[in-house]
C-alpha positions in Angstrom: 38.6 -58.8 193.2 38.4 -55.1 194.2 42.1 -54.7 193.3 41.3 -56.1 189.8 38.5 -53.6 189.3 40.7 -50.8 190.4 43.4 -51.9 187.9 40.9 -52.1 185.1 39.4 -48.7 185.9 42.9 -47.1 186.1 43.9 -48.7 182.8 40.7 -47.4 181.1 41.2 -43.9 182.6 44.9 -43.9 181.4 43.8 -45.0 178.0 41.2 -42.3 177.8 43.8 -39.7 178.9 46.2 -40.9 176.2 43.6 -40.7 173.5 42.6 -37.2 174.6 46.2 -36.2 174.7 46.9 -37.4 171.2 43.7 -35.8 169.9 44.7 -32.5 171.5 48.3 -32.6 170.2 47.1 -33.5 166.7 44.6 -30.6 166.8 47.4 -28.3 167.9 49.6 -29.6 165.1 46.8 -28.9 162.6 46.5 -25.3 163.9 50.3 -24.9 163.6 50.4 -26.2 160.0 47.6 -23.8 159.1 
């Protein structure tokens, strides 16, 4: 069950990183448009 926990944690972390990346890129695009 420890492997399952690791998979869930890694999935959540990757999702967070993806969300942060999209937010940062969208913010950068907003600055570029302005």
